[in-house]
C-alpha positions, 0 to 999 in steps of 0.5 A, spaced: 759 288 066 762 282 066 764 278 072 771 278 074 772 274 081 771 267 082 767 263 087 772 258 089 779 257 089 784 251 091 787 250 098 793 245 099 792 240 104 799 240 106 802 247 108 808 250 104 814 253 108 812 260 108 805 258 110 808 254 116 812 260 118 806 264 118 802 260 123 808 258 127 809 266 128 802 268 129 798 262 130 792 260 127 789 267 127 795 269 122 793 263 118 786 265 117 788 272 115 792 270 109 786 265 107 781 271 108 786 275 104 786 270 098 778 269 099 778 277 098 782 277 092 779 271 088 772 273 090 773 281 088 779 283 083 780 275 081 788 276 081 790 282 086 787 286 091 789 294 093 793 294 099 793 302 100 792 306 107 785 304 109 785 297 106 787 294 113 782 297 117 776 296 111 779 288 111 778 288 118 771 290 118 769 286 112 772 280 113 773 279 121 767 279 126 768 283 133 769 276 137 775 273 132 781 275 136 784 279 130 786 286 130 789 291 126 796 290 129 796 283 127 793 284 120 799 289 119 804 284 122 802 278 118 801 282 111 808 285 112 811 278 114 807 275 108 810 280 103 817 279 106 817 271 105 814 271 098 807 269 099 805 276 096 810 279 091 814 284 094 815 288 088 808 289 086 806 291 093 812 297 093 810 299 086 803 299 085 800 298 092 797 291 091 797 284 094 798 278 088 803 273 087 804 268 081 801 262 084 794 267 085 795 269 078 796 262 075 790 259 079 785 265 077 787 264 070 786 257 070 779 258 073 777 263 068 780 260 061 773 258 059 770 265 060 769 269 053 772 275 055 776 278 061 780 284 062 787 284 065 792 290 067 798 289 064 803 292 069 800 287 074 801 281 071 806 276 073 805 270 069 804 270 061 796 270 058 799 268 051 796 261 051 789 264 055 783 261 051 778 266 052 779 273 049 784 277 053 783 285 053 790 287 056 789 294 059 795 299 060 795 301 067 800 307 067 800 307 075 803 313 079 805 313 086 806 318 091 807 317 099 800 317 101 796 314 095 795 311 088 793 315 082 791 312 076 789 315 069 783 315 065 784 308 062 782 305 068 776 308 072 777 305 079 770 305 083 771 307 090 768 303 095 763 307 099 763 302 105 760 306 111 765 304 116 762 301 123 767 303 128 762 298 133 764 292 129 772 294 128 776 290 133 783 294 134 784 289 140 782 282 142 781 285 149 774 288 149 775 293 155 781 295 151 778 295 145 772 299 147 776 304 151 781 305 145 774 307 141 772 312 146 779 315 145 778 315 137 771 318 138 773 323 143 779 326 138 774 326 132 769 330 136 775 335 137 776 335 130 782 331 130 779 325 126 785 319 126 784 314 121 788 309 117 796 309 118 795 314 124 791 308 128 796 303 126 802 308 129 797 309 135 797 302 136 804 300 136 805 306 141 801 303 146 804 296 145 811 300 146 809 304 153 805 298 156 806 291 157 799 288 160 792 289 157 791 293 164 796 298 163 794 299 156 787 300 158 790 305 163 794 309 158 788 310 154 784 312 160 790 317 162 790 320 154 783 321 154 783 324 161 789 329 159 786 330 152 793 328 150 794 326 142 799 320 144 800 315 149 805 315 155 807 310 160 803 309 166 806 310 173 807 304 177 803 306 184 808 305 190 806 299 194 801 301 199 804 302 206 802 297 211 799 300 217 801 299 224 796 294 226 798 290 219 805 290 221 805 286 227 801 282 231 800 284 239 798 280 245 794 285 248 793 281 255 801 280 255 802 287 254 797 289 260 801 285 265 807 287 263 805 295 264 802 293 271 809 289 273 813 295 271 808 300 275 808 296 281 816 295 281 816 303 280 812 304 286 816 299 290 822 303 289 819 309 291 817 306 297 824 303 299 827 310 297 
């Protein structure tokens, strides 16, 4: 099979406004998500990548280590933002569930123009390949979509990745304790025959963000769900402040108290004698 991807791509020294917006909104981690998506696109399909239900989870597992500080929630936020502002073409994403852009395609076809043959999918093209010097074999895709997946006809065989998802290497959260307890929650659901994958995981993460503010509260919310065998997360009840004991509330001079008691006793005896 002819090679499809390329070994390297150009990255501008000065970021444009769209990339500057991503970095301003999500920091250097957001910038890294976009760059690694470009790496994935150029090295694999060359000018696009599928972005279906399980794609964010696989991307996280394959392109980011456990100590990167990048989690599933961040990836989804960055990609959605990138589509909205045009880093990736919105219509291509909505119609075919792929990430691509004119910029990506121009750079890709410029690099592979010396190859003797390359196959491209007509419906995915945002640029003209009429002037391409090699032998371009354009394939009609006839892509149809439903709510959950993308189906394709026999003109194009999609090779499903048989990547074994290693849950130990997936960082759903940057906080290790939170990540570990969240994994325990997922494993418990799986053991009970209620495996949670893809978009369901993202929904749970968003729910956890809604019900808890701090990592400590999130950890407790997940622990509560595990203990209660719940399928969702709920706000953690704030514990009332511990009541102070009698000794905590006041500082006493016990010698002075003893003198006062003796004086009061002597006064009572004197009054009794006088009467």
